[in-house]
C-alpha positions in Angstrom: 71.5 114.5 56.3 73.8 112.1 58.2 72.3 108.5 58.7 73.9 105.6 60.4 74.0 102.7 57.9 75.9 99.5 59.0 74.8 97.5 56.0 77.4 94.8 55.1 79.0 95.0 58.6 79.1 92.3 61.1 79.2 92.7 64.9 80.3 90.5 67.8 78.7 91.3 71.2 79.5 89.5 74.5 76.7 89.5 76.9 74.5 90.2 73.9 71.3 88.4 74.6 69.8 90.3 77.6 69.4 93.9 78.9 72.0 96.3 77.7 73.6 93.8 75.4 70.4 92.9 73.7 69.5 96.6 73.2 73.0 97.1 71.6 72.3 94.1 69.3 68.9 95.4 68.3 70.1 98.9 67.4 73.1 97.6 65.4 70.8 95.2 63.6 68.2 97.9 62.9 71.1 100.0 61.4 71.8 97.1 59.0 74.6 94.9 60.8 74.5 91.2 61.1 75.2 90.2 64.8 76.9 87.3 66.7 75.9 87.2 70.3 77.8 85.6 73.1 76.0 84.5 76.2 76.9 82.6 79.2 74.0 80.2 80.3 70.5 81.6 79.7 69.5 79.5 76.6 65.9 80.8 76.7 67.0 84.5 76.5 69.5 83.7 73.7 66.8 81.9 71.6 64.3 84.8 72.1 67.0 87.3 71.2 67.9 85.5 68.0 64.2 85.1 67.0 63.0 88.6 67.9 66.0 90.6 66.7 66.3 88.6 63.5 62.5 88.7 62.9 62.2 92.5 63.5 65.2 93.5 61.4 65.6 90.9 58.8 69.4 90.7 59.7 71.3 87.5 60.5 71.5 86.9 64.2 73.5 83.9 65.7 74.0 83.1 69.4 76.9 81.2 70.9 77.1 79.9 74.5 80.5 81.1 75.6 82.0 81.6 79.1 84.1 84.7 78.5 86.0 84.2 81.7 87.8 81.2 80.3 90.6 82.0 77.8 90.3 78.8 75.8 86.5 78.7 75.7 86.5 82.3 74.6 89.0 81.7 71.8 87.0 78.7 70.6 83.8 80.8 70.4 85.6 83.5 68.6 86.9 81.0 66.1 83.4 79.5 65.5 81.8 82.8 65.1 84.5 84.0 62.6 83.9 80.9 60.5 80.1 81.6 60.5 80.5 85.3 59.6 83.1 85.0 56.9 86.2 85.7 59.0 85.4 89.5 59.8 83.9 91.5 62.6 84.2 95.1 62.0 82.3 95.9 65.2 83.2 94.3 68.5 81.4 95.1 71.8 82.5 93.7 75.1 79.5 94.1 77.2 79.6 90.9 79.4 80.0 92.0 83.1 79.6 91.0 86.6 79.4 92.7 90.0 81.3 91.6 93.2 78.5 91.3 95.7 79.1 94.4 97.8 81.9 92.9 100.0 84.3 95.4 101.6 87.9 95.0 102.5 89.2 92.9 104.1 86.2 90.6 103.5 86.6 90.3 99.7 87.6 86.7 98.9 90.2 85.8 96.4 87.5 84.1 94.3 85.4 87.3 94.2 88.4 89.4 93.3 89.7 87.0 90.5 86.2 86.2 89.2 85.1 89.8 88.9 88.3 90.8 87.1 88.0 87.8 84.8 84.7 88.7 83.3 85.0 92.5 83.2 88.7 92.9 82.3 90.4 89.7 81.4 87.7 88.8 78.9 88.3 92.0 77.1 92.0 91.2 76.8 91.4 87.7 75.6 88.7 88.8 73.1 90.6 91.4 71.4 93.9 89.5 71.4 92.2 86.5 69.8 90.6 88.6 67.1 93.8 90.5 66.4 95.6 87.2 65.8 93.3 86.3 62.9 94.6 88.1 59.8 91.7 90.3 58.5 89.3 89.7 61.4 89.5 93.3 62.4 89.9 95.3 59.1 90.8 99.0 59.0 87.8 101.1 60.0 86.8 98.5 62.7 85.5 99.8 66.0 85.8 98.1 69.4 83.6 99.3 72.3 84.0 98.3 75.9 81.0 98.8 78.3 82.5 100.3 81.4 80.7 101.6 84.5 80.4 104.8 86.6 82.1 102.7 89.2 85.2 102.7 87.1 85.4 106.5 87.6 83.7 107.2 90.9 84.5 105.0 93.9 81.6 103.6 96.0 82.1 101.6 99.2 81.5 97.8 98.7 82.3 97.8 95.0 86.1 97.6 95.2 86.7 94.7 92.8 84.0 95.7 90.3 85.3 99.3 90.3 88.8 98.3 89.9 88.0 96.0 87.0 86.0 98.7 85.2 88.8 101.3 85.9 91.3 98.8 84.4 89.0 98.4 81.3 89.1 102.1 80.7 92.9 102.3 80.7 93.2 99.1 78.8 91.1 100.6 76.1 93.2 103.7 75.9 96.4 101.6 75.7 94.9 99.3 73.1 93.8 102.2 71.0 97.5 103.3 70.9 98.6 99.8 70.0 96.2 99.2 67.2 95.4 102.7 65.9 98.0 102.4 63.2 95.9 99.6 61.8 93.0 101.9 61.5 91.1 100.2 64.4 89.3 102.4 67.0 88.8 101.6 70.7 86.4 103.4 73.0 84.5 103.0 76.3 80.8 103.7 77.1 80.4 104.0 80.8 76.8 103.8 82.2 75.6 104.4 85.7 72.5 102.8 87.0 70.5 101.5 84.0 66.9 100.4 84.4 66.8 97.0 82.9 63.4 96.0 84.4 64.9 94.1 87.2 63.0 94.8 90.5 66.3 95.6 92.2 66.5 98.4 93.2 62.9 99.2 94.3 60.7 101.9 92.5 61.4 104.2 95.4 65.1 103.8 95.2 64.9 104.4 91.4 63.2 107.7 92.1 66.0 108.7 94.4 68.6 107.7 91.7 66.7 109.7 89.1 66.5 112.8 91.4 70.3 112.8 91.5 70.8 113.2 87.7 70.6 116.3 85.7 67.9 114.8 83.4 65.9 113.5 86.4 65.4 110.0 85.1 67.1 106.6 85.1 69.0 105.4 82.0 67.6 102.7 79.9 69.4 100.0 77.8 68.5 101.9 74.6 70.3 105.0 76.0 73.5 102.9 76.3 72.9 101.3 72.9 72.6 104.7 71.2 76.1 105.8 72.5 77.5 102.5 71.3 75.8 103.0 67.9 77.6 106.3 67.5 81.0 104.7 68.2 80.3 101.8 65.9 79.4 104.1 63.1 81.4 106.3 60.7 80.3 109.4 62.7 83.2 108.6 65.1 86.0 107.8 62.6 88.4 110.2 64.4 87.5 109.3 68.0 89.6 106.6 69.8 91.0 105.9 73.2 88.1 107.8 74.8 85.4 107.1 77.4 81.9 108.5 77.5 79.8 108.6 80.5 76.2 107.9 79.7 74.5 108.8 83.0 72.1 111.6 82.5 74.5 114.0 84.2 74.6 112.1 87.5 
C-alpha cells in the first residue's frame, strides 16, 4: 500500500496561514513535514495557524510576516526561515495571491496591473531565485508547487490582470522546470477554480449556480486543493514536472 510520508522534510508556504494556504500547511504537517508559513499582515490568523496546526500534528510550525511583493523583504524572510529550519526546504509552495478588483480595459490602473503581477507572478520568481542561490536549500528530490487559477487558462471579463498573472505563472513553472530539472527539482502548478473558503462572497445562491456548472455538482474546498498539492509534494509524483493540474470538479 502506498502512503504519503513527509517525515524529515520541511516545507515553505507563502500565504500559508489562511484559507487554501492553511489547508495545505495542515495536510503537509499531518503527513509529517515541518512547515514555515509566510503571511502578509493578519497576525491573529498567523498565531492561530501556528498553534492549531502544531498542536494537532505535533510538527514544528513557524510563521513569518513577509510581504512577498517586495524582493528585498522576501529575500530576508527566506534567509531567516532557512536559518530556522537548517538551511533546507524540500517542499516550496507559492500560494500567496491577489485579485485585481474586476476592472476592465482601459480602466485598469498601472498600480492595479503592477500590484497584481507582483504578488502572483513576481513573488514566485523572487522566491525560487532566492532559494536557488543558497547552496543546498533545494536538494535533489525537492518539489515546488505554484497555486494558479482557472483564470490563467480560461479568460473572464474583468480579470485581465489576475488572469494574465496566473497564465504567466503557469508558463514560468514550465520554463523553471526545464532550468532546474537537471538538479532533480520538480515544478508543477495546481489551478483551482472557485474554492469555498467560508467567505460570504459569493452568496449561497451564487455558490449553487457555480456548483451546478461543475461535473461533480459541488464547489471546491481548500482541502481539495491541498490534496492535489500533497500529491505533487510527495514521492508519488517523482516523474512529474512542468505540468499544471486543474482542480475544479470538472467545471
